C-alpha positions as CSV (number, residue, x, y, z in Angstrom):
1,M,-6.2,-17.6,-21.6
2,A,-4.1,-15.2,-19.4
3,K,-0.4,-15.1,-20.3
4,R,1.8,-16.6,-17.6
5,V,5.3,-15.1,-17.1
6,L,8.2,-14.9,-14.7
7,M,8.9,-11.5,-13.3
8,T,10.3,-9.7,-10.2
9,G,7.8,-8.0,-8.0
10,N,9.0,-4.6,-9.1
11,E,8.5,-5.5,-12.8
12,A,5.1,-7.1,-12.1
13,L,3.9,-4.0,-10.4
14,A,5.1,-1.8,-13.3
15,E,3.4,-4.0,-15.9
16,G,0.2,-3.9,-13.7
17,A,0.3,-0.1,-13.6
18,I,0.6,0.0,-17.4
19,R,-2.2,-2.4,-17.9
20,G,-4.2,-0.4,-15.3
21,G,-4.1,2.6,-17.5
22,C,-1.2,4.6,-16.1
23,D,-0.9,7.6,-18.4
24,C,2.1,9.3,-16.8
25,F,5.0,8.1,-14.5
26,F,7.3,10.4,-12.7
27,G,10.1,9.0,-10.6
28,Y,13.6,9.2,-9.3
29,P,15.9,6.2,-8.9
30,I,16.4,4.6,-5.5
31,T,17.2,1.0,-4.5
32,P,15.4,-1.4,-4.0
33,Q,12.7,-0.3,-6.5
34,N,14.9,0.7,-9.4
35,E,13.7,-2.2,-11.6
36,L,10.2,-0.6,-11.4
37,T,11.5,2.7,-12.7
38,A,13.6,1.0,-15.4
39,Y,10.6,-1.0,-16.6
40,M,8.5,2.1,-16.9
41,A,11.3,3.9,-18.8
42,T,11.4,1.1,-21.3
43,H,7.7,0.3,-21.7
44,M,5.7,3.5,-21.2
45,P,7.1,5.2,-24.4
46,K,6.2,2.0,-26.3
47,R,2.6,2.7,-25.3
48,D,2.9,6.4,-26.3
49,R,2.7,7.3,-22.6
50,V,4.7,9.7,-20.5
51,F,7.8,8.7,-18.5
52,V,9.9,11.4,-16.8
53,Q,12.9,10.8,-14.6
54,S,12.5,13.9,-12.5
55,E,15.4,15.8,-10.9
56,S,14.2,14.8,-7.4
57,E,11.5,13.0,-5.4
58,V,9.9,16.4,-4.6
59,A,9.7,17.2,-8.3
60,A,8.2,13.8,-9.1
61,I,5.3,14.1,-6.7
62,N,4.5,17.6,-7.9
63,M,4.5,16.4,-11.5
64,V,2.0,13.7,-10.4
65,Y,-0.2,16.5,-8.9
66,G,-0.2,18.4,-12.2
67,A,-0.9,15.4,-14.4
68,A,-3.7,14.2,-12.0
69,A,-5.3,17.6,-12.1
70,T,-5.8,17.2,-15.9
71,G,-7.5,13.8,-15.5
72,M,-4.5,11.6,-16.2
73,R,-3.8,8.4,-14.3
74,A,-0.6,9.4,-12.7
75,M,1.9,7.4,-10.6
76,T,5.2,7.7,-8.9
77,S,7.3,5.1,-7.0
78,S,10.2,5.2,-4.6
79,S,11.6,3.7,-1.5
80,S,11.5,4.9,2.1
81,P,13.7,8.0,2.2
82,G,12.3,9.1,-1.2
83,V,8.7,8.6,-0.1
84,S,9.5,10.8,3.0
85,L,10.4,13.6,0.5
86,K,7.0,13.1,-1.2
87,Q,4.9,13.6,1.9
88,E,4.0,17.3,1.4
89,G,2.9,16.5,-2.2
90,I,0.8,13.6,-1.0
91,S,-1.0,15.8,1.5
92,Y,-1.7,18.3,-1.3
93,L,-3.1,15.5,-3.5
94,A,-5.4,14.5,-0.6
95,G,-6.5,18.1,0.1
96,A,-7.2,18.8,-3.6
97,Q,-9.0,15.4,-3.9
98,L,-6.8,14.2,-6.8
99,P,-6.4,10.5,-7.6
100,A,-2.9,9.2,-7.9
101,V,-0.9,6.1,-7.1
102,I,2.2,6.1,-5.0
103,V,4.4,3.0,-4.6
104,N,6.8,2.5,-1.7
105,V,9.1,-0.5,-1.8
106,M,10.4,-0.2,1.8
107,R,14.0,-0.3,2.9
108,A,15.7,-0.1,6.3
109,G,15.9,3.1,8.2
110,P,15.7,5.6,9.8
111,G,17.7,8.0,7.7
112,L,19.4,6.4,4.7
113,G,19.6,3.1,6.6
114,D,20.5,0.6,3.9
115,I,18.9,-1.2,1.0
116,T,17.6,-4.2,2.9
117,P,13.9,-4.9,3.2
118,S,11.8,-3.3,6.0
119,Q,8.2,-2.7,7.1
120,A,9.1,0.4,9.2
121,D,7.0,2.8,7.0
122,Y,3.7,1.5,8.2
123,F,2.9,4.6,10.4
124,Q,4.0,6.9,7.6
125,A,1.6,5.2,5.1
126,T,-1.4,4.6,7.3
127,R,-1.4,7.8,9.3
128,G,-1.1,10.1,6.3
129,G,2.5,10.9,6.6
130,G,2.2,14.6,5.8
131,H,0.4,17.4,7.5
132,G,-3.4,17.7,8.1
133,D,-6.3,15.3,8.7
134,Y,-6.1,12.9,5.8
135,N,-5.4,9.2,5.1
136,T,-4.1,7.3,2.2
137,L,-5.7,4.1,1.2
138,V,-2.9,1.5,1.5
139,L,-2.7,-1.8,-0.3
140,A,-0.2,-4.4,1.0
141,P,0.7,-7.2,-1.5
142,A,2.4,-10.4,-0.3
143,T,3.1,-12.1,-3.7
144,V,4.4,-11.1,-7.1
145,Q,0.9,-11.7,-8.4
146,E,-0.6,-9.3,-6.0
147,M,2.1,-6.7,-6.8
148,H,0.7,-6.9,-10.4
149,D,-3.0,-7.0,-9.4
150,F,-2.9,-4.4,-6.7
151,A,-1.3,-1.9,-9.1
152,I,-4.4,-2.2,-11.3
153,K,-6.7,-2.0,-8.3
154,A,-4.8,1.1,-7.0
155,F,-5.8,3.1,-10.0
156,E,-9.4,2.0,-9.8
157,L,-9.6,3.0,-6.1
158,A,-7.8,6.3,-6.7
159,D,-10.4,7.3,-9.2
160,K,-13.3,5.9,-7.1
161,Y,-12.4,8.1,-4.1
162,R,-10.6,10.9,-5.9
163,G,-7.5,10.6,-3.7
164,P,-4.0,9.1,-3.4
165,V,-3.6,5.4,-3.0
166,M,-0.4,3.8,-1.9
167,V,0.9,0.3,-2.7
168,L,3.2,-0.6,0.3
169,A,5.7,-3.4,-0.4
170,D,9.2,-4.2,0.8
171,G,12.5,-4.7,-0.8
172,R,12.3,-8.5,-0.6
173,L,9.0,-8.6,-2.4
174,G,10.2,-6.1,-5.0
175,Q,13.3,-8.1,-5.8
176,M,12.0,-11.7,-5.7
177,M,10.8,-13.6,-8.8
178,E,7.7,-15.6,-9.1
179,P,5.4,-16.8,-11.9
180,L,2.2,-14.7,-12.4
181,E,-0.7,-14.3,-14.8
182,L,-0.8,-10.9,-16.6
183,R,-4.2,-9.3,-16.4
184,D,-6.0,-7.8,-19.3
185,D,-5.6,-4.1,-20.0
186,V,-8.1,-1.8,-18.3
187,T,-10.2,0.0,-20.8
188,D,-13.1,1.4,-18.7
189,V,-11.7,4.5,-17.1
190,P,-14.4,6.8,-15.5
191,E,-15.1,10.2,-17.0
192,K,-13.5,12.9,-14.9
193,T,-15.9,15.8,-15.0
194,W,-13.8,17.7,-12.5
195,A,-10.5,17.6,-14.4
196,L,-8.8,20.8,-15.7
197,T,-9.1,20.3,-19.5
198,G,-9.5,23.9,-20.6
199,A,-12.7,25.8,-20.3
200,T,-13.4,26.0,-24.0
201,G,-16.7,25.6,-25.8
202,G,-18.5,27.6,-23.1
203,R,-18.3,25.0,-20.3
204,E,-18.2,26.1,-16.7
205,K,-14.9,27.0,-15.1
206,R,-13.4,24.3,-12.9
207,T,-11.1,24.8,-9.9
208,I,-8.8,22.3,-8.1
209,R,-7.2,23.5,-4.9
210,S,-6.4,22.6,-1.3
211,Y,-6.4,26.2,-0.1
212,Y,-9.7,27.6,1.1
213,A,-11.0,30.8,2.6
214,A,-11.6,30.8,6.4
215,G,-14.3,28.4,7.4
216,K,-14.2,26.4,4.2
217,V,-11.3,24.1,5.1
218,E,-13.4,22.2,7.6
219,D,-16.1,21.6,4.9
220,N,-13.4,20.0,2.7
221,N,-12.2,17.9,5.7
222,F,-15.8,16.6,6.2
223,I,-15.8,15.4,2.6
224,L,-12.5,13.6,3.1
225,Q,-13.6,12.0,6.4
226,A,-16.8,10.7,4.7
227,K,-14.6,9.1,2.0
228,Y,-12.5,7.4,4.7
229,K,-15.6,6.1,6.4
230,Q,-16.9,4.7,3.1
231,M,-13.5,3.0,2.5
232,A,-13.8,1.3,5.9
233,E,-17.2,0.0,4.9
234,E,-16.4,-1.1,1.4
235,E,-12.7,-1.7,0.8
236,V,-11.3,-3.7,3.6
237,M,-9.4,-6.7,2.3
238,F,-7.7,-9.6,4.1
239,E,-7.1,-13.3,4.0
240,T,-7.2,-15.9,6.7
241,H,-5.4,-19.2,7.1
242,L,-6.6,-21.8,9.7
243,T,-8.4,-19.3,11.9
244,D,-11.7,-21.1,12.4
245,D,-10.5,-22.9,15.6
246,A,-7.3,-20.9,16.3
247,D,-6.3,-20.1,19.9
248,I,-3.4,-18.0,18.8
249,L,-4.1,-15.4,16.0
250,V,-0.9,-14.4,14.1
251,I,-1.3,-11.1,12.2
252,A,1.2,-10.1,9.5
253,Y,1.4,-8.5,6.1
254,G,3.7,-8.6,3.1
255,T,6.9,-10.7,3.4
256,S,6.2,-11.2,7.1
257,A,2.9,-12.9,6.3
258,R,4.6,-15.4,3.9
259,L,6.9,-16.5,6.7
260,A,4.2,-16.4,9.3
261,Q,2.1,-18.8,7.3
262,G,4.9,-21.3,7.2
263,A,5.3,-20.9,11.0
264,V,1.5,-21.4,11.5
265,D,1.7,-24.6,9.5
266,L,4.7,-25.8,11.6
267,A,2.7,-25.0,14.8
268,R,-0.3,-26.9,13.6
269,A,1.8,-30.0,12.9
270,E,2.8,-29.9,16.5
271,G,-0.8,-29.6,17.7
272,I,-0.7,-25.9,18.4
273,K,-3.9,-24.2,17.2
274,A,-2.4,-21.1,15.5
275,G,-4.0,-19.2,12.6
276,L,-3.0,-16.3,10.4
277,L,-4.8,-13.2,9.4
278,R,-3.1,-11.3,6.6
279,P,-4.3,-7.7,6.0
280,Q,-4.3,-6.8,2.3
281,T,-5.5,-3.3,3.1
282,L,-3.6,-1.5,5.9
283,F,-5.8,1.5,5.7
284,P,-8.6,0.7,6.1
285,F,-7.5,-1.9,8.6
286,P,-9.4,-5.2,9.1
287,T,-10.5,-4.2,12.6
288,E,-13.8,-5.9,12.5
289,A,-12.4,-9.2,11.2
290,I,-10.1,-9.3,14.3
291,R,-12.9,-8.4,16.6
292,S,-15.0,-11.2,15.3
293,M,-12.5,-13.7,16.6
294,L,-12.0,-12.4,20.1
295,D,-14.6,-14.7,21.6
296,R,-12.4,-17.8,20.7
297,I,-8.8,-16.7,20.5
298,Q,-6.5,-16.5,23.6
299,C,-4.0,-14.0,22.3
300,T,-2.5,-12.3,19.2
301,L,1.0,-12.3,17.8
302,T,1.9,-9.5,15.4
303,V,4.9,-10.3,13.2
304,E,6.6,-7.3,11.6
305,M,9.9,-6.3,10.0
306,C,10.2,-3.3,12.3
307,A,10.1,-2.4,16.0
308,G,6.3,-2.7,16.1
309,Q,3.9,-0.4,14.2
310,M,0.9,-2.4,12.9
311,I,0.6,-3.8,16.4
312,E,-0.9,-0.5,17.4
313,D,-3.8,-1.1,15.0
314,V,-4.1,-4.7,16.4
315,R,-4.3,-3.3,20.0
316,L,-7.0,-0.8,18.9
317,A,-9.0,-3.7,17.4
318,V,-8.6,-5.9,20.4
319,E,-9.5,-3.2,22.9
320,G,-7.6,-5.0,25.7
321,K,-9.8,-8.1,25.5
322,V,-6.9,-10.5,24.9
323,P,-3.1,-10.1,25.2
324,C,-1.2,-8.7,22.2
325,H,2.3,-9.9,21.6
326,L,4.9,-8.7,19.1
327,F,7.8,-10.3,17.2
328,G,9.7,-7.7,15.2
329,R,13.0,-7.5,13.5
330,M,14.6,-4.1,12.7
331,G,17.0,-2.5,10.3
332,G,16.6,-4.8,7.4
333,A,16.7,-8.1,9.5
334,I,14.2,-10.7,8.3
335,S,12.8,-13.4,10.5
336,T,12.8,-17.1,9.6
337,I,9.9,-19.4,9.7
338,G,11.6,-21.2,12.6
339,D,12.0,-17.9,14.5
340,I,8.3,-17.2,14.3
341,A,7.4,-20.8,15.1
342,D,9.5,-20.4,18.3
343,E,7.5,-17.3,19.3
344,I,4.2,-19.2,18.7
345,R,5.4,-22.1,20.9
346,K,6.0,-19.6,23.7
347,L,2.4,-18.7,23.7
348,K,0.8,-22.1,23.7
């Protein structure tokens, strides 16, 4: 029987990463994800694995690059300003087709902002964030259990697609405590025939790079784009709540989705046919799931802890066929269930 424990979201994610086979963690402290780093500092050495508190976020992501190139399951975590500093390295990971896990426990911005929760890094996460044509597969947990489970899944997906995978959470989810069931340790890690392990014994030389001679960069981009298409076909994850007969489709992820579900239940008690779609992958986005409901819904309401970013993906999915409304709070402000219910009432 799985062991049931009480943990914060940050700790649950860290334990999930360890059970998911994380060989190396490189990070630099920043609130509100410090419990994650502290947990890895305590528990990685106990498993004879590597923990390094780097001198900076830039150093951390480049350490991830080096470890990933040798076939290690490598990870880093940070919060919004720190992840901004990692963007060049994430682009290099994508260009070199190296698997890695990056965790962003979002805080308010822009700039240093403050340590309160936010969802204003959606564009940065889903649009690549760094330079060049690339995407990062993005998982969006909404519970402490999913913080744990998605850490394991992130390593599996990173190896499957040979590229960076991001777990995008927020400060509220990182700090909150909930009971969860710990998953078994992952033991089946795929063989990495591309890794730089030393060309001894007469094996053929291997090269990992993101710099190519003229004309070859496009070939590498075609490979990446084919991967992103496969992700869209095979990896989209979402949950729905009361959507079968919904007139108003509420769309939210993470902490916002937890509150939105309560608001949908309030609306239903008042006879308003609202339903919730919660994306669990932000890239690839559940575009087709939304489109499948357009023949019966009257409008959408996107709930975000920012000025409105995911709503752009909702609008692309809807293609102008129904009105798209936004309810967003900025700078670390968090809506209440009542606030969201009021917005739903306005749309009935």
